[in-house]
C-alpha positions as CSV (number, residue, x, y, z in Angstrom):
1,X,78.9,-21.8,-36.0
2,X,77.1,-18.9,-34.2
3,X,73.4,-19.5,-33.4
4,X,71.3,-16.5,-34.2
5,X,68.9,-14.5,-32.0
6,X,65.9,-16.4,-33.4
7,X,66.9,-19.3,-31.1
8,X,66.5,-17.2,-27.9
9,X,63.4,-17.5,-25.7
10,X,61.4,-14.7,-24.1
11,X,61.7,-14.8,-20.3
12,X,58.2,-13.5,-19.7
13,X,55.2,-12.9,-21.8
14,X,53.0,-9.8,-21.5
15,X,50.6,-11.4,-18.9
16,X,53.5,-12.6,-16.8
17,X,55.2,-9.3,-17.0
18,X,52.0,-7.6,-15.7
19,X,51.7,-10.2,-12.9
20,X,55.4,-9.5,-12.0
21,X,54.7,-5.7,-11.8
22,X,51.7,-6.1,-9.6
23,X,53.3,-8.6,-7.2
24,X,56.5,-6.4,-7.0
25,X,54.5,-3.3,-6.1
26,X,52.9,-5.0,-3.1
27,X,56.1,-6.8,-2.1
28,X,58.0,-3.5,-1.8
29,X,55.5,-2.3,0.8
30,X,56.1,-5.4,3.0
31,X,59.8,-5.9,2.4
32,X,59.2,-9.1,0.4
33,X,60.8,-10.3,-2.7
34,X,59.5,-11.8,-6.0
35,X,61.3,-14.5,-8.0
36,X,60.3,-15.7,-11.4
37,X,60.6,-19.2,-13.1
38,X,61.9,-20.8,-9.9
39,X,62.2,-24.6,-10.0
40,X,59.8,-26.4,-7.7
41,X,62.6,-28.5,-6.3
42,X,64.5,-25.3,-5.4
43,X,61.5,-24.0,-3.4
44,X,60.5,-27.3,-1.7
45,X,62.6,-30.1,-0.2
46,X,61.3,-32.9,-2.3
47,X,63.6,-35.8,-1.2
48,X,62.1,-38.6,0.9
49,X,58.8,-36.9,1.2
50,X,56.4,-39.5,-0.2
51,X,55.9,-37.9,-3.6
52,X,55.0,-40.3,-6.4
53,X,57.6,-41.0,-9.1
54,X,55.7,-38.7,-11.5
55,X,55.5,-35.9,-9.0
56,X,59.1,-36.2,-8.0
57,X,60.3,-36.1,-11.7
58,X,58.0,-33.2,-12.4
59,X,59.2,-31.2,-9.4
60,X,62.8,-31.6,-10.7
61,X,61.8,-30.2,-14.1
62,X,59.0,-27.8,-13.4
63,X,59.0,-24.2,-12.1
64,X,56.7,-21.8,-10.4
65,X,55.8,-18.7,-12.5
66,X,56.3,-16.5,-9.4
67,X,57.5,-17.2,-5.8
68,X,57.0,-14.6,-3.1
69,X,59.5,-14.7,-0.3
70,X,60.3,-12.7,2.8
71,X,63.3,-10.5,3.1
72,X,65.4,-13.5,4.1
73,X,64.4,-15.4,0.9
74,X,62.1,-17.9,2.6
75,X,59.3,-18.8,0.3
76,X,55.8,-17.6,1.4
77,X,53.6,-18.6,-1.6
78,X,53.5,-19.1,-5.3
79,X,51.5,-17.5,-8.1
80,X,50.7,-19.2,-11.4
81,X,49.3,-17.3,-14.4
82,X,47.0,-19.6,-16.3
83,X,46.3,-18.8,-19.9
84,X,43.5,-20.3,-22.0
85,X,45.5,-23.5,-22.7
86,X,45.3,-24.4,-19.0
87,X,41.7,-25.3,-19.6
88,X,41.9,-26.8,-23.1
89,X,45.2,-28.5,-23.4
90,X,45.3,-32.0,-21.9
91,X,49.0,-32.0,-21.2
92,X,48.8,-28.5,-19.5
93,X,45.9,-29.8,-17.4
94,X,48.0,-32.8,-16.3
95,X,51.0,-30.7,-15.4
96,X,48.8,-28.3,-13.4
97,X,47.4,-31.2,-11.5
98,X,50.8,-32.5,-10.7
99,X,51.9,-29.1,-9.4
100,X,48.7,-28.7,-7.4
101,X,49.1,-32.1,-5.8
102,X,52.7,-31.3,-4.8
103,X,51.7,-28.1,-3.2
104,X,48.9,-29.8,-1.3
105,X,51.3,-32.5,0.0
106,X,53.7,-29.8,1.2
107,X,51.1,-27.4,2.5
108,X,52.6,-24.7,0.3
109,X,50.2,-21.9,-0.7
110,X,49.5,-21.6,-4.4
111,X,47.3,-19.1,-6.1
112,X,46.2,-19.5,-9.7
113,X,45.2,-16.4,-11.6
114,X,44.0,-15.3,-15.1
115,X,44.1,-11.9,-16.8
116,X,40.8,-11.1,-15.0
117,X,42.9,-10.5,-11.9
118,X,44.5,-7.4,-13.6
119,X,41.3,-5.4,-13.3
120,X,40.8,-2.6,-10.8
121,X,38.5,-3.4,-7.9
122,X,37.4,-0.9,-5.3
123,X,40.3,1.2,-4.0
124,X,42.8,-1.4,-5.2
125,X,44.6,-1.0,-8.5
126,X,44.0,-4.7,-9.4
127,X,42.3,-7.7,-8.0
128,X,45.7,-9.4,-7.7
129,X,46.9,-6.4,-5.6
130,X,44.0,-6.8,-3.2
131,X,44.5,-10.6,-2.8
132,X,48.2,-10.3,-2.4
133,X,48.0,-7.6,0.2
134,X,45.6,-9.7,2.2
135,X,48.4,-12.3,2.6
136,X,50.7,-9.8,4.3
137,X,47.9,-8.2,6.3
138,X,47.0,-11.6,7.7
139,X,50.7,-12.1,8.8
140,X,50.6,-8.7,10.6
141,X,47.3,-9.6,12.2
142,X,48.7,-12.9,13.7
143,X,51.9,-11.1,14.7
144,X,49.8,-8.5,16.6
145,X,47.9,-11.4,18.3
146,X,51.2,-12.9,19.4
147,X,52.2,-9.5,21.0
148,X,48.9,-9.2,22.8
149,X,47.8,-6.3,20.7
150,X,44.8,-8.1,19.3
151,X,42.7,-10.6,21.4
152,X,43.7,-14.2,20.8
153,X,40.0,-15.2,20.2
154,X,39.4,-12.6,17.5
155,X,39.2,-14.5,14.2
156,X,40.9,-13.2,11.0
157,X,38.2,-11.7,8.8
158,X,39.7,-10.1,5.7
159,X,36.9,-7.5,5.1
160,X,37.2,-6.3,8.7
161,X,41.0,-5.9,8.5
162,X,41.1,-3.9,5.3
163,X,38.1,-1.8,6.5
164,X,35.6,-2.8,3.8
165,X,34.6,-5.2,1.1
166,X,35.8,-3.9,-2.2
167,X,32.7,-5.1,-4.0
168,X,30.2,-3.7,-1.6
169,X,29.9,-0.4,-3.5
170,X,29.0,-2.4,-6.7
171,X,26.3,-4.4,-4.8
172,X,24.9,-1.1,-3.5
173,X,24.8,0.3,-7.0
174,X,22.6,-2.6,-8.0
175,X,20.4,-2.2,-5.0
176,X,19.9,1.5,-5.8
177,X,19.2,0.6,-9.4
178,X,16.5,-1.8,-8.3
179,X,14.9,0.9,-6.2
180,X,14.7,3.1,-9.3
181,X,13.1,0.3,-11.3
182,X,16.2,-0.3,-13.6
183,X,16.4,-4.0,-12.9
184,X,14.2,-6.8,-11.4
185,X,16.6,-8.1,-8.7
186,X,17.6,-6.2,-5.6
187,X,20.6,-8.4,-5.1
188,X,22.7,-10.6,-7.3
189,X,21.6,-14.2,-7.3
190,X,24.2,-16.8,-7.2
191,X,25.2,-20.5,-6.6
192,X,28.6,-21.5,-5.4
193,X,30.2,-24.9,-5.6
194,X,33.4,-27.0,-5.6
195,X,34.2,-28.7,-8.9
196,X,34.1,-32.5,-8.7
197,X,37.4,-33.0,-10.5
198,X,39.9,-30.1,-10.2
199,X,39.0,-29.1,-6.6
200,X,38.5,-25.5,-7.6
201,X,35.6,-23.3,-6.5
202,X,33.2,-21.5,-8.8
203,X,30.4,-19.0,-8.6
204,X,27.6,-18.5,-11.1
205,X,26.0,-15.1,-10.6
206,X,22.9,-13.8,-12.3
207,X,20.9,-10.6,-12.4
208,X,17.4,-10.2,-14.0
209,X,17.2,-7.0,-16.1
210,X,13.7,-7.3,-17.3
211,X,11.2,-9.9,-18.4
212,X,13.1,-12.9,-19.8
213,X,16.4,-11.0,-19.9
214,X,19.3,-11.8,-17.6
215,X,23.1,-11.2,-17.4
216,X,25.3,-13.9,-15.9
217,X,28.9,-14.4,-14.8
218,X,30.7,-17.7,-14.2
219,X,34.1,-17.4,-12.3
220,X,36.3,-20.3,-11.2
221,X,39.1,-20.0,-8.7
222,X,41.7,-22.4,-7.6
223,X,43.9,-21.7,-4.6
224,X,45.7,-24.2,-2.3
225,X,46.2,-23.3,1.4
226,X,45.9,-19.6,0.6
227,X,44.3,-18.7,3.8
228,X,43.9,-14.9,3.7
229,X,40.9,-15.3,1.5
230,X,39.2,-18.5,0.3
231,X,38.9,-19.5,-3.3
232,X,35.1,-19.5,-2.7
233,X,35.2,-15.8,-1.6
234,X,37.5,-14.9,-4.5
235,X,35.2,-16.5,-7.1
236,X,32.1,-14.8,-5.5
237,X,33.7,-11.3,-5.3
238,X,34.9,-11.4,-8.9
239,X,31.6,-12.8,-10.2
240,X,29.6,-10.1,-8.5
241,X,32.0,-7.5,-9.9
242,X,31.5,-8.9,-13.4
243,X,27.8,-8.6,-13.0
244,X,28.1,-4.9,-12.0
245,X,30.3,-4.2,-15.0
246,X,27.9,-5.8,-17.4
247,X,24.9,-4.1,-15.8
248,X,26.6,-0.7,-15.9
249,X,27.3,-1.1,-19.7
250,X,23.7,-2.1,-20.1
251,X,22.4,1.0,-18.4
252,X,24.8,3.1,-20.6
253,X,23.1,1.7,-23.7
254,X,26.0,-0.6,-24.8
255,X,25.2,-3.9,-26.5
256,X,25.9,-6.7,-24.0
257,X,25.1,-10.4,-24.2
258,X,22.0,-11.3,-22.3
259,X,20.3,-14.6,-21.6
260,X,16.7,-15.8,-21.6
261,X,15.2,-17.5,-18.5
262,X,15.5,-21.0,-20.1
263,X,19.2,-20.4,-20.8
264,X,19.8,-19.3,-17.2
265,X,18.1,-22.5,-16.0
266,X,20.3,-24.6,-18.2
267,X,23.4,-22.8,-17.0
268,X,22.4,-23.5,-13.4
269,X,21.6,-27.2,-14.1
270,X,25.0,-27.6,-15.8
271,X,26.7,-26.0,-12.9
272,X,25.0,-28.3,-10.4
273,X,26.1,-31.3,-12.4
274,X,29.7,-30.2,-12.4
275,X,30.0,-29.0,-8.8
276,X,29.2,-30.0,-5.3
277,X,27.2,-27.1,-4.1
278,X,28.2,-25.1,-1.0
279,X,25.7,-25.5,1.9
280,X,25.4,-21.7,2.3
281,X,24.5,-18.7,0.1
282,X,22.7,-20.7,-2.5
283,X,20.0,-18.8,-4.4
284,X,18.4,-20.7,-7.3
285,X,15.9,-19.2,-9.7
286,X,13.7,-22.2,-9.8
């Protein structure tokens, strides 16, 4: 008996297809390759490595959404696209934690993204394009140090290497708007912290528009040993960018969601309960 087409599975959904396109565009520039749905055990040598039984079994069954390799097919890092179920479905959360723990134990870089990473930022076509390119730029930076072309004591600083911070123009927009009396904050206020459970980083940014009217953005980022840019920096950059987008819509007369002062205070208190605050760049309203 022939089994019909309705028993076939789609290889990629729309979000995964977009992720693949973005990664592939950057990979071409640096002679890298992109592989999809690659089994964890085919990327990492899991035998006799101290994995727990659950982790070992999971590594045999699970796959990475995307694996970026060099031209000789050696894995560089993995990218996981997390849909909404990754925060709401208990089984998905458990699987994610298993994969995260495996990557931590192997020191294998893993970047988790959402559809928010598909948006354009600065001169880069997408946020994911920017973050991915930083990986290859860091490799070139260290290679230049090995050749003596860059001093050995010069630290990697992503915003110096690419020439600018892609969000700086948006922060300048807000500063200029403040000077014209269009908002009550000259700079975006924010608090950053590391979640107590999932080991991700988050940023809660706010901007006061007028008396008892604020806009806010909460962004969470999880990356493991992805050294070109920290999860803290990613969450901060995207959160500031979100504030700019909302503020621009507000100035254009669009109806956007705003918060009263008491609501902002509650958001901050909830954030503090759920995160261990970073010791730097903390700006509280109260």
